[in-house]
One Martini backbone bead per residue (centre of mass of N, CA, C, O) as a GRO file, in nm:
protein
  206
    1MET     BB    1  -3.793  -0.998   1.937
    2LYS     BB    2  -3.513  -1.100   2.008
    3HIS     BB    3  -3.407  -1.116   1.715
    4PHE     BB    4  -3.434  -0.813   1.657
    5LEU     BB    5  -3.241  -0.714   1.874
    6ILE     BB    6  -2.988  -0.861   1.774
    7ALA     BB    7  -2.988  -0.745   1.486
    8GLY     BB    8  -2.975  -0.447   1.576
    9SER     BB    9  -2.703  -0.466   1.725
   10LEU     BB   10  -2.532  -0.564   1.489
   11ALA     BB   11  -2.586  -0.326   1.299
   12ALA     BB   12  -2.480  -0.104   1.490
   13GLY     BB   13  -2.195  -0.217   1.509
   14LEU     BB   14  -2.125  -0.207   1.209
   15LEU     BB   15  -2.176   0.096   1.167
   16SER     BB   16  -1.980   0.193   1.381
   17GLY     BB   17  -1.726   0.064   1.254
   18SER     BB   18  -1.744   0.205   0.979
   19ALA     BB   19  -1.727   0.492   1.083
   20GLY     BB   20  -1.454   0.468   1.222
   21PHE     BB   21  -1.295   0.392   0.971
   22ALA     BB   22  -1.358   0.642   0.806
   23HIS     BB   23  -1.218   0.845   1.022
   24ALA     BB   24  -0.924   0.680   0.970
   25GLN     BB   25  -0.799   0.837   0.758
   26ALA     BB   26  -0.546   0.917   0.560
   27ILE     BB   27  -0.297   1.203   0.589
   28PRO     BB   28  -0.059   1.280   0.402
   29ASP     BB   29   0.255   1.413   0.380
   30LEU     BB   30   0.388   1.623   0.115
   31ASN     BB   31   0.654   1.679   0.267
   32PRO     BB   32   0.973   1.562   0.208
   33THR     BB   33   1.134   1.698   0.456
   34ALA     BB   34   0.934   1.539   0.679
   35VAL     BB   35   1.057   1.279   0.656
   36THR     BB   36   1.154   1.002   0.796
   37PRO     BB   37   1.447   0.891   0.852
   38GLY     BB   38   1.594   0.590   0.703
   39THR     BB   39   1.476   0.264   0.712
   40TYR     BB   40   1.307   0.073   0.458
   41SER     BB   41   1.034  -0.142   0.363
   42VAL     BB   42   0.850  -0.323   0.174
   43GLU     BB   43   0.503  -0.315   0.109
   44PRO     BB   44   0.359  -0.575  -0.069
   45TYR     BB   45   0.035  -0.534  -0.072
   46HIS     BB   46   0.085  -0.213  -0.203
   47THR     BB   47   0.276  -0.328  -0.436
   48ARG     BB   48   0.343  -0.245  -0.785
   49VAL     BB   49   0.435  -0.394  -1.112
   50LEU     BB   50   0.392  -0.244  -1.414
   51PHE     BB   51   0.319  -0.332  -1.763
   52SER     BB   52   0.378  -0.233  -2.116
   53VAL     BB   53   0.282  -0.340  -2.460
   54SER     BB   54   0.280  -0.383  -2.783
   55HIS     BB   55   0.015  -0.551  -2.981
   56MET     BB   56   0.073  -0.531  -3.312
   57GLY     BB   57  -0.066  -0.226  -3.288
   58PHE     BB   58  -0.363  -0.269  -3.165
   59THR     BB   59  -0.258  -0.297  -2.865
   60THR     BB   60  -0.228  -0.280  -2.515
   61TRP     BB   61  -0.027  -0.469  -2.299
   62TYR     BB   62  -0.077  -0.612  -1.968
   63GLY     BB   63   0.098  -0.627  -1.644
   64GLU     BB   64   0.227  -0.801  -1.337
   65PHE     BB   65   0.390  -0.769  -1.017
   66THR     BB   66   0.459  -0.934  -0.708
   67ASN     BB   67   0.610  -0.965  -0.403
   68VAL     BB   68   0.777  -0.736  -0.318
   69SER     BB   69   1.118  -0.649  -0.231
   70GLY     BB   70   1.298  -0.426   0.000
   71ASN     BB   71   1.508  -0.121   0.023
   72LEU     BB   72   1.514   0.207   0.194
   73THR     BB   73   1.734   0.485   0.209
   74LEU     BB   74   1.641   0.789   0.379
   75ASP     BB   75   1.729   1.146   0.297
   76PRO     BB   76   1.559   1.442   0.285
   77ASN     BB   77   1.834   1.636   0.308
   78ASN     BB   78   1.984   1.399   0.111
   79VAL     BB   79   1.889   1.249  -0.160
   80ALA     BB   80   2.168   1.146  -0.285
   81ALA     BB   81   2.201   0.932  -0.027
   82SER     BB   82   2.001   0.754  -0.130
   83THR     BB   83   1.867   0.409  -0.135
   84LEU     BB   84   1.793   0.121  -0.363
   85ASP     BB   85   1.633  -0.213  -0.329
   86ILE     BB   86   1.495  -0.461  -0.560
   87THR     BB   87   1.269  -0.754  -0.556
   88ILE     BB   88   1.139  -0.974  -0.820
   89PRO     BB   89   0.927  -1.227  -0.877
   90ALA     BB   90   0.889  -1.368  -1.184
   91ASP     BB   91   0.643  -1.578  -1.110
   92THR     BB   92   0.419  -1.326  -1.060
   93ILE     BB   93   0.316  -1.306  -1.325
   94SER     BB   94   0.029  -1.109  -1.456
   95THR     BB   95  -0.262  -1.109  -1.717
   96SER     BB   96  -0.535  -1.288  -1.666
   97ASN     BB   97  -0.375  -1.533  -1.829
   98THR     BB   98  -0.278  -1.846  -1.766
   99LYS     BB   99  -0.154  -1.938  -2.037
  100LEU     BB  100   0.031  -1.688  -2.072
  101ASP     BB  101   0.183  -1.705  -1.808
  102GLY     BB  102   0.319  -1.975  -1.873
  103GLU     BB  103   0.477  -1.871  -2.122
  104LEU     BB  104   0.635  -1.641  -1.977
  105LYS     BB  105   0.786  -1.852  -1.777
  106SER     BB  106   0.925  -1.964  -1.996
  107ASN     BB  107   1.203  -1.999  -2.215
  108VAL     BB  108   1.070  -1.807  -2.436
  109TRP     BB  109   1.101  -1.576  -2.220
  110PHE     BB  110   1.190  -1.557  -1.887
  111ASP     BB  111   1.289  -1.806  -1.741
  112VAL     BB  112   1.231  -1.857  -1.417
  113ALA     BB  113   1.408  -2.102  -1.346
  114GLN     BB  114   1.683  -1.945  -1.411
  115TYR     BB  115   1.528  -1.644  -1.355
  116PRO     BB  116   1.368  -1.565  -1.055
  117THR     BB  117   1.482  -1.262  -1.064
  118ILE     BB  118   1.428  -0.911  -1.024
  119THR     BB  119   1.657  -0.631  -1.019
  120PHE     BB  120   1.717  -0.315  -0.827
  121LYS     BB  121   2.009  -0.092  -0.806
  122SER     BB  122   2.119   0.183  -0.691
  123THR     BB  123   2.369   0.459  -0.793
  124LYS     BB  124   2.167   0.716  -0.831
  125VAL     BB  125   2.046   1.040  -0.708
  126ILE     BB  126   1.824   1.287  -0.863
  127LYS     BB  127   1.705   1.591  -0.813
  128THR     BB  128   1.412   1.753  -0.991
  129GLY     BB  129   1.230   1.831  -0.737
  130LYS     BB  130   1.042   1.856  -0.465
  131ARG     BB  131   0.899   1.544  -0.552
  132THR     BB  132   1.148   1.467  -0.742
  133ALA     BB  133   1.331   1.187  -0.910
  134ASN     BB  134   1.623   1.024  -1.024
  135VAL     BB  135   1.675   0.669  -1.053
  136ILE     BB  136   1.975   0.514  -1.081
  137GLY     BB  137   2.037   0.174  -1.211
  138ASP     BB  138   2.058  -0.180  -1.179
  139LEU     BB  139   1.917  -0.404  -1.411
  140THR     BB  140   1.808  -0.743  -1.350
  141PHE     BB  141   1.729  -0.944  -1.645
  142HIS     BB  142   1.762  -1.240  -1.779
  143GLY     BB  143   2.086  -1.221  -1.690
  144VAL     BB  144   2.083  -0.902  -1.726
  145THR     BB  145   2.280  -0.596  -1.696
  146LYS     BB  146   2.139  -0.257  -1.675
  147PRO     BB  147   2.110   0.069  -1.710
  148GLU     BB  148   1.852   0.258  -1.535
  149THR     BB  149   1.556   0.479  -1.522
  150LEU     BB  150   1.374   0.637  -1.262
  151HIS     BB  151   1.069   0.824  -1.224
  152VAL     BB  152   1.010   0.998  -0.919
  153THR     BB  153   0.731   1.025  -0.689
  154PHE     BB  154   0.611   1.180  -0.408
  155ASN     BB  155   0.313   1.116  -0.225
  156GLY     BB  156   0.374   1.043   0.086
  157ALA     BB  157   0.347   1.062   0.456
  158GLY     BB  158   0.261   0.830   0.731
  159ILE     BB  159   0.016   0.696   0.919
  160ASN     BB  160  -0.125   0.394   0.917
  161PRO     BB  161  -0.449   0.330   1.037
  162ILE     BB  162  -0.427   0.014   1.041
  163ASP     BB  163  -0.104  -0.069   1.121
  164LYS     BB  164   0.066   0.195   1.231
  165ALA     BB  165   0.264   0.252   1.003
  166TYR     BB  166   0.520   0.418   0.878
  167THR     BB  167   0.459   0.568   0.551
  168ALA     BB  168   0.594   0.563   0.214
  169GLY     BB  169   0.507   0.705  -0.106
  170PHE     BB  170   0.544   0.593  -0.456
  171GLN     BB  171   0.601   0.696  -0.803
  172ALA     BB  172   0.700   0.512  -1.099
  173SER     BB  173   0.895   0.540  -1.407
  174GLY     BB  174   0.967   0.361  -1.725
  175GLU     BB  175   1.201   0.239  -1.989
  176ILE     BB  176   1.247  -0.057  -2.189
  177LYS     BB  177   1.439  -0.299  -2.365
  178ARG     BB  178   1.405  -0.631  -2.406
  179SER     BB  179   1.644  -0.692  -2.598
  180ASP     BB  180   1.871  -0.607  -2.391
  181PHE     BB  181   1.776  -0.893  -2.223
  182GLY     BB  182   1.708  -1.131  -2.444
  183VAL     BB  183   1.396  -1.058  -2.520
  184LYS     BB  184   1.279  -1.160  -2.864
  185THR     BB  185   0.998  -1.246  -2.881
  186TYR     BB  186   0.819  -1.139  -3.160
  187LEU     BB  187   0.994  -0.970  -3.312
  188PRO     BB  188   0.807  -0.679  -3.387
  189MET     BB  189   0.514  -0.743  -3.309
  190ILE     BB  190   0.619  -0.728  -3.028
  191GLY     BB  191   0.722  -0.499  -2.845
  192ASP     BB  192   1.021  -0.352  -2.715
  193ASP     BB  193   0.882  -0.136  -2.556
  194VAL     BB  194   0.875  -0.100  -2.198
  195THR     BB  195   0.643   0.002  -1.965
  196LEU     BB  196   0.680   0.140  -1.634
  197ILE     BB  197   0.480   0.097  -1.325
  198ILE     BB  198   0.525   0.215  -0.987
  199SER     BB  199   0.376   0.119  -0.674
  200ALA     BB  200   0.509   0.230  -0.356
  201ALA     BB  201   0.554   0.091  -0.029
  202PHE     BB  202   0.704   0.212   0.282
  203GLU     BB  203   0.840   0.094   0.590
  204HIS     BB  204   0.948   0.186   0.885
  205LYS     BB  205   1.232   0.060   1.088
  206SER     BB  206   1.512   0.280   1.155
   0.00000   0.00000   0.00000
């Protein structure tokens, strides 16, 4: 009987905790003008940089980068004054294929030993809608720097119920030509146009 009482208490505690967590769901504010202004830093655990490219015309091939870092200075009342800088460790590339990941890190492709980071630094922000903007900046990849544009949508902002940090979330997309950055392996069998999808969370710092 004692064992049953203990098991019952544990189960009740677990169910109670789960219910409490479920009720603590985040409800982001979708109004971009209500966002807290100031400096934000990337929350790396829920930020992903995804890419896709045509594989010989048969399929679309996907991969991602993680452990992103960077800062966002945000002024919701003057979007054009906002700034963004992002750093991506090139060796975090993952395609779910270990052998392929190793090839991509080699000097045949990204040469991460010589070019360990990919960076993006904004030079201009243009508001395009209530919750959208084009962020123009310098992308440095494989030792080459080129101007590129990210099309950004504001997802919402608010207090993260888990870590209690004020968080702003964004979705961005863009397209680059890898040959512009000196990565020409297997062209044209493997596509030149690379589509980027970035899901980014930023935590307010000051």
